[in-house]
C-alpha positions, 0 to 999 in steps of 0.5 A: 707602367705596372698597376698592382691590384691591392684587392682581396677576397676574404673567406672562412675556411669552412663548407658552405652554409654550414652550422658549426656545433660546439659543446659547452666546455669543449676545447677551443676551436680555430677557424682560418680566415683565408684570403685571395688576391693582394699579398700586401698588409690587409685587415678584415673585421668581423661582427658577432650577432647574438642570437640566443647566446650571450657575451659571456657564453664564449670568446673569440681571439684575436678580437676584430679586426684581424690583420694580414701581414704581407704574403700571408694568405690565412689568419687564425681565430680561436672560438672558445665556448665557456662552461657554466652550470646553467641549464639553458639548452642550445644557444647560437650566435653568427660570425660575419666577415667585414671590411674596415668600411663597414660593409660586408666585404664589398667590391669583390672582397666578400667570398662565399663563405662570409658567415658562420653560424655557431650552435652551443650545445649545453652540457648542463643537464642533470640526471636523478633517480625519480625515487629515493626507494623501491620496494618489492616481494621477492616473489615479484621477481623484478622491481621498477626504477626510474631516471629523470633528466633536464636540459638538452633532450635532443640526443640520447644519452647513457647513464652508467650505474653500479650496484651496492650490496647492503645485505642482498647479494649480487647474483643470488638475490638480484641482477645488477644493472650497469647503464641505463640509456635515454632515448632521443627526446626522453626526459624519463627512462624506467628499467626492471631490476631483476630480483631472484626468487628463492625458497630460503626463509630470510630477513628483508634485504636491500641494496643500493643503485648509484649514478656513477657517470653521465654522457655529457650530463651531470649527476644531480643530488638524487644519485642513489635509490635503494631497493628492498626485497621483502622475503615471502618465503614463509613456513606454515604447518599444524602446531601438533601432529594430533589433536584429541577432543571430546565429542561434547567439546562441539565448537570449542575444539581449536587447533592451531597453524604456525607461521614464519616469515616477513609477509601474510601467507594464503592457505587452504584447509580441507577435511577427510575421513576414511584414512584412519580407522575407526573413521569419523563421519563427515557431517555426522561427527564433525562439520566438513572443512573446506576453506581458504584464508590468509594468515596476516603478517606477523602472526606466528600462531593462527587459531582455527575453530572445529565444529565436533557434533555431539550425537548422543550415540554410544560409539568408539573413539573416531578420527578424521584428518585436516590437510594444510596447503599453501596457495602462494610461495610459502613452504609447508612444514606440517601438512596433516594433523589427525583429529581424535574424537572421544566419545562421551556417550556411554550407555549406563549399565544396570547394577548386579542383583543383591547377594543371597540371604544365607542366614534364613536358609540355615533356619529353615534346615533346623526347623526341618531336623526337628519335625523328623525327630 
């Protein structure tokens, strides 16, 4: 008599103690249930244990039980991870093979690989610009922009960026950036956009950075940030090449500095004598000048008061020079101006003597002639 063994040993065709990681929205994954032993028709069931995943996060086809036709040694099951819009982090569930009696494939029916742990990797993170705008002076040379992300932070992620010129030009006014990378575990990343300083006086310029794509991450509503470059290439210079003041002007002697540009300009002014003739003497003919100050933004004509000394001495007209220097990046169009002091201390002259009285002399001559006769 021949006794036919109708026992089967079932396994999942995977590596031992494996955790299968499936991305949310990825293509369905097929896994084979394999059996050893009988070639008769046989069924096997599987149970699903919900760890953190929910029933609407995935589906398995066919549903339990799975039937093995005669001579079949494997039957596939397909796991489909549903793609949703919820930021929920990683989730997991466990698939366990069971025999029709409800036990874990007992009496030798259980193989070594009868359980499968499945981890769903959430792809519903969102990336946004942290701020909608960034403003920098041209001379700063850079402007910091930052991205933030939500969702699963376990892995590194790369976000693609494109730059759109508004009035600032790529290459001449700034260097564009093509991508920004989040390090593993990082929810925020900042980069420096390089701004190109020049010496051209120009208006305020802008450009826009746009998030165009994310690796396994969605683009949020704040997908653009605008960078504003404030030009600080101002120009300053003396309004006139020379000024003339009388010595009696005293403290009412005013000279002017012209200013153009979009920002305030720090300058210094110093006085010197001896370079022009006749030279005014510092401290005796005028109060020496050595000052630094800032011409405010939007001020196109800046007044500077000078102190002329009225010494009461009759002397020739005298001169001294004021030199203007820019402390920051502004250019100087007229660096020097000459101050001419006209003397008004003239010494009064004595009036000329009166002319001789000619009539009396003639009368005297007539009397002398009469005596001689």
